[in-house]
N, C-alpha and C positions, 0 to 999 in steps of 0.2 A: 902605673907598674900593676895595680891589684886587678886592673880590668885585664890587662895582658893575662896574668897567671890564670885569673878564673875561665879566660876563653882555651889555652893550653889545657886545663884541667878537665874543661867540658868535653872538647875533643878526644882526650883521651878516656875519660870514662865516661861519657855521653850523659850521666845525670851528679849533680855534686853532693858529694858525702855530707854535706851541711844541712841539707833540705829533707826536714820531717813532715811526713804526710798527716794531714788533721781533715775532720770535717764537722760540719756545722749546719743548722737550718737555712734554708734562705726565708727571709721574711718579707710578708706583703707590706709594702707602705705606699701610699696614694695610689697611684693608678699601676704602679709596677706589682704585678701578682708575686706568689709565693712560688718559685721553681722547686726542683727536685734537691734533695740534700745537696750541699755543694762539697766538693772535695777538691785541698788545697796543700798548699807547702808552707811550710814555716823557716826563714833564713833567720839565724840569733847572731848578733855580737857574740863574743866570749864574754863570760861571768853571770850572774846571777840576777842582772837588772835591780829593780825594773827600767825597761827601756822605752821610749816614745815608740810609736807603732805606726807604721807604714802598709798600705795595701796596694798591692801593686796589681792592676788588671791588664791583663794580657790583651794583645793585638787581635784583629779578624784571624791569625792564622792559629790562635791559641796558645796555650804553654807550649814552650820550645827553649833552645837555649837562649834567647833572648832574654826571656823570663828570668832564668839563671844567671844571667851575668847580672841583670841589674837587680836581683835578689841578692847577690854575692856583693856587689858594689853599695847597695844602701845599706845590709849589716855592717861594710867596713865603715860607714860613716858612724856608726853606733845605734840604729835602730833593729826591733824586730820588723821584721816584714813577711807579710801573710799575703802569697798570691792564690786567689779563689782559681778554680777552674769552671768556668761558666758555660764551656760548651759541652765535655766530656758526659755530666750527668743529664744533658740534655740530648745526650744522642749525635753527637757532630764533634769533628775535630777542628774543621774551620768554617768561617762564613765568608770569606775574601770573593765568593764568586756569587753568594747566594746572601747578599747582607739582610734581608727580611728574615731570614729564618730566625735570628737571636738578636734582638735588637739592646742597645744601650739602655734603653726603659727598661727591659725585663731584667738586664745586669742591677739594676738598683737594689733591687732584693736582695740580691747576692751581697754586695758591699753592706747593707742593714744586717744582713746575717754575719757577717764578718764584723763588723762591731762590736754587736752582742756577745761574738765570740771572745774577741781580745779584753772584751771588759770583763771576763769570768778568769784571765789568766794573773795571775801574782807577778808575772815578770812585764807587766806593761803597764806603764804609765797611764790612769787612766783620765780620759776627758783631752787627750792629747796625741790624736790619730790622722795620718795625714792619708792623702792617695795619688797614686802615680799613674796615668794610664800613656798609651803609645797606640796611636790610630784609634780603632774600634773602641780600645781602652782608654783613650784621651777623652774618645765621646762619652763613653760611662762617666770620667770626672766631671765633664761637664754636665750631664745629666744629675748626676748625683748631689751636684753643688745647688740644685735647685730647691729653694724655700720651701716648695710646695712637699717635698719629701720630709723634710725636718731631720736629715741628718746630724748637723749640727747639735741637736738637741741631745744626739748617742753618741757625740764625742769627735766628729768628723772636723777639725781644726781647719784644713788646708788643703789644697790640692795642686798637681801640676800635669798639665796636659799638653802631652806632645802630639803635635799635627793632626789633632782631632777633627773630626766631621762636624763643623758648627752649625746650629741649626738658629738661625735669629728668629725663627716664629714662634719656638715652643722654647727656648733656653734664655730667655731674658733676665730670669729673678735668681740670680746665680747670689748666695746666701753667706758665703766666707770666703776669704782669699784664696784665688787663684793663679797661677803663673801658667800663661799660654803660651806655648812655642811652636811656632810652625814658619814652614817655608815658602817663599813666594813663588818658586818654579814646580811645587806640587800640584799633579795633576790628577789627585785621588781625592782630596781633603784640602779644596782651595782656601788658600790663607784672605782672600777678598770676604768669605763669608765669614771668616772671624773678625773681622775687620768691622762688619754690618752690624755683626753681633753685641762687640765690646761697646760699638758708638752708641748704642741704642739701651743699656742694661738700666735695668731700675734702679741700681745702686751704684753712681759711680765712683771709679777708685777701686772697687774690688777686684777688678782684674788688671794684672801685670801681663802686656801681650809684647812678644818679641818676635820679629818675623825677620828672618835670615835672606837676604835678596836672591843668592845663588843655589838656596837647598831645596833638594826633591823631597818625597817622601820617604818616611826612613831614613832621615839623615843622622842619625846617632848610630847607626848599625853599621861598623867596619868592615863590609863584606864588599864583594865584586858588584860594581852596578849593574844592573838588570831589569829587564821588563816581565813583569807577570801580570796572569789576566785579574779583572776585578769582576764588575757585575758582566752578564752575558752582550759579549761584543766591544767590552772596552778594554784596553791594559793602559798600565800606568808602568812609569819608570820610578825605581829607586835606587837611591844611589847616598854611598857618604857625604860629608860635608866636614872637612875638615877644619875650617872656620868655623862654622855652625856646634858640631857637635860638642867640642870643648867648653864653647861658650854656656851651650844650654846646660851641660851638665854643671858647669861651677855655679851657674844660676841655680838650677836646681838645688845644689848643697846648700847655699847660702839661704835660698828660700824656708827651706825645710828647718834650717838651723835658729831662723828666726822665730817660724810660727809653732816649731815643738820642741820645749824643751827641757 
């Protein structure tokens, strides 16, 4: 019901009335250089808090209505949500067809900056910050979870990665609990690469991976099935999964309730 209301509101108004614009520095960590100052939006539950917080990492399409719907949904669960825009300050709106322009590794610096910014807010519970991302944002979650970046020491406690692009060669050092949600029919970010990643992790049991047999990319987005361009010469199917989407949402809610108290 909340999601349906949020979608209707977005269609009518274009942007949500509850989103508050903020800005903060991007901070170099490990191999992730500092980017330009990050713009973002905060979605808050009613009341003064303090609230556990969640960083919402957008997809390769940038901040859009999908960001707003998830921001509103997470806020309805009682979290203060910070949705950074990693693309606009770097001079682009989307990287779906130019994936090397801005990488998940670059976005880790924005996550570090978001964590330091959240630590300054009186309405945020210190040391209880989660992160959730979809597609390119899901890859950002996986990369941000790597021990070499030390984001757990900055307060990052748990992450949810929806259909991420898994990189078994570089992402085996996950350092805090992650819920990974992927579709077996995804032809953009293949689930089998995530299976390979999870099987080779340095810490066993740190990732809870769920694979939906009939799900394509963007399976949580309740819009018409479509084919979109990716890297030059490639196209990918995006489709809502009426079974996987509500299950993934339920798992996401339970996961954050477990790790962000």
